[in-house]
N, C-alpha and C positions, 0 to 999 in steps of 0.2 A: 360647761357641754348643756346644750337646750334638753328640757324636760321635754319627757314624750307624755301624751295620755292627758287623761284629764286631772287639773290640780286640785280636783275636789274630792271630798272623799265621800262613795256613793250613799244613797238613804239607807240600805241595808248594814252599814258599818260604822256610822257618824258615831263620834263620841263626844261627851263633854267632859272639859277637864281634861289631867294629863293621862290617868291611868282610866282605862275602861275594860269590861267585859260584854262578851256577846256569846249568848247560848243558843244552840239553834237543835231541835230534834225532827227529823223530817223524811220523807221518803225522796230518793232524787233518784227520776229516771231518764233517761239519755237519748236522744235521737241525731242520726246524722243525716241531714237535708242538703239535696242538691237547690241551684240560686232558683229554679223555679217552684219548685216547694215552698222554700224560705219565702218568696214575694207573696205565692199567693196566701200562705198563713199569716203572716204578717197584716194585710187587709182582714182579716177577721179577728187575730188579737185585738187591732184598736179598738176593736167594739165592745169588748169584753173587760181590758186590762189598760192600765195607764204606764207611761213609759217613766222609766225614773227620773229624778227631776234633771239629772246632768245627761238625760238622753232623749230630751224630747226631740222633737224633729230628726229622728234620725240617728244623732249622735250617739257618740260611746266612750267610755273609759278604759283604761287601761287597768290590767291587772298583771302582778310583777310578783313571783313565787321561787323561794329555794326552798327544795325539798331536799330533808337529810337522813339521812342511811347510814346502817352499819357500815363495817369497813367490806364486807361481802354481798352488801345489796340484799341483807335478810327481810326488810320490811315488804320492799317491792317485789321478791321473789314470793311471802307469803300472800301479797294481796294478789299475785296473778293465779295462784293456787286455788283463787276464790272460797277461802274458808267463812266459816260462820260468822267467824269474829274476826276483824282486821282493823288496823288502826295506822297512825302515819302521824308525821309531825313538820311543819313547814314555817315557814316566814314568811309574810305578804306585807306588800307594799304599792299604792295606789300612785307612786311617783317614779319615776327615770330617766336618768338614774338618780338616787334616793341618796341624798346627803346626810352627815352622821345627824343631825337633831331632826331627820325626818320622820312621822309616825309611821310606823310598822305595827302588824299583828304577828304573836306569837302564836297557834294554833295546834292543838290535838284535834283529829277529826279521827273517829272512830264508827264504822259500821256493824251493825249485830241483826242480824236475820234480817238486814235489805232497809233498817232503820239505821239512819246516819243522825249522829250526835258531835255538835262542832263545838270545843268552847277556846275561848282565846284571851287574850290580853295584849294590852296596847303600851308602848312605847317609843323611845327614838330608835334609831338604828344602832347609835352607838352605846344604849344600856340593854339591847339583845344581844349584840356581840359579847358586851360584859359578862351578860347572864348565864349565855350559852358558855363561857370561857370557864367562870369561877362562881356561878349560882348566884352571884351578889343581884339579890333585887332591887328593882325602883321604888321607891316608899309608894305604899300601896293604903289608901284611906279606906277601901270597902272588902268587908269579910269575906264578897264572894271573889274578888280577887285573890286573897291569898290563898283559898281552896284551891282555885284552877294553878297556882303556882306549886301548890302540892302536890297536884297531878302530874306537871311539869316534872317536875321532881324526880317523883317515883317512875316516870317513863327514862327520863335520863339516867336514873340508878339502873333500870334495866337494861337499856339499850346504849353502847357506846357508838353515839353517830358523830356524823361529820356532814358537811355540805356535798351532797352527790349529784343535784340536778337542777339546771333553772328551766323555768317556764313560764312563758308569760302568753298574752293573749289581750285582745281587744274585744270589750263585750258589751253589747247593747240587754237593756234590762226591763222587765216590764212586772206590774204588781197588780193583783187582781183589784176591779174597782168595791167589789164586794166584801172583797176578805184580801186585807193586806198581809195574811200568811201564804198566800198562793203565789209562786213568782215562776216566772219562765225568763230564760237566759239563753241568748245567743252568742256565742264565741266564735270568733275567726282572728285568722292570723297565728294560730299556735304555735309559739316557737320555742325552739328547746335547744339546750346545749347542757355538757358536762364539761365543760372548763369556766375558766373566769366566776365562780360559782358566788357572788355577790350580788347584792342589792344596788352596790354604788357604781354597777356597770350600766351601759346603756341596753338596749333591748336589740337583741341580736342572734342566730345560729339558726337552724334548721326548720322547715314546716312539716307539720305531721299531720295536716289536713292538706286540700287543695285550695287555690284561691276560690273556687266557685262551690265550697263547701261551707255550712252552718252546724255547728253542733249545739244541738240545743238541750237544753236541760230544763226538765221542770220539776220543781221543788215544794213540794204540798204535805199538810201533815196528814191528810186522810185523803180520799179519792179524787180522779181529776174530774172536773168539769163536765158534762155532759156536750157542750158546743164543742170543748174542743177534743173529747174522744171522736165525735162525729167527723169533724174536720179532719183530724189525722187519718181516719177510715177512708175519707173522702179522697184525700191528696196521698193515700200509698204511704204514709210515715209509719213505720215500725219502730220500737224500741230498741235497743243497741247496747251491748256491753261497751264500753268506751272509758277508759284512765289513760288522762294525759300523761301522768306520769309513767302511766304499764304502757303506753304505745313507745312514750321515747325510750324507755327501759329497754322493749323489744326490739325496737329498731336498730339501738344500739348495741345487743346482743347479735342482732345478725348482720350488721356491719364486720363484727368481730369474725363472724363467722364466713363469710365471704369469699374467704381463698381458701378455705377449707371445708370437707366434706364432713367431716364432724369435729366439732370444738366445745369445750366445757368452760362456761363462765360464769360463776360465781351462784352455783348451785343450779343451773340450767344447762341440759344439753340439747344440742342443736343439731340433729339429724336430715340431712338434704332439705333446707329451709324449714323443718317441723321444731315447733320448741317443746321441749319435752321437759317438767318439772319435777325438782328434786328437794321437797322440803326438808329433808332431814339433814342437808348441810349448814 
């Protein structure tokens, strides 16, 4: 089957050698744009930012994820309740469908008081399956890689996880000309499914934003630059709360409730299309 998306690992995720670790600590601010807002903003962005190497000329790359959760979907339910601290685990590929020897990233993402941290290790798809099933780790030469595996072990000891959600999207990425830590991305064709939960499957499923929308994420260690603040205000673009996994799960719950006035699914009560959280379940 033909692979989809970019055949190269994006600049923010490149690795040297077999095992690699990336660590991030930043704010992530999200916006949902219509096409007019997107086109006008991109014109301004090019003045101050450079496209990712694999996004030159308006190109995109694909990102393909499997999110893991407990049998009763505790992690996403907790996340949707907007706690001060939340965490999730996912497996990511930049190839679709991935083969057993494709490079993938197993990562833990945490949000503490609005600051996002992400720690991950790379391995092959086959090695990730073996690690998640048996905890057998690929050979790690770097001390920091061992530290992240210890963190992953602790997470897996605490949560009996299994694959629960597939999400993929096409991404256009930019980096600040004067600040490489300042990153801005546009995602489209955000695709989700709760079946065929493997990265060795192609990208297909339901779309969770319209074709004429773009999900923008601003990823920055401190404040947004003044030029961007001014342009967002001028175009009437305001930040929003948007989780791809959260939106997919919310849609799932609403679909389950569509034939009933009241239903209870994995700790969420749905009453006349209103979702009520029960974190104690």
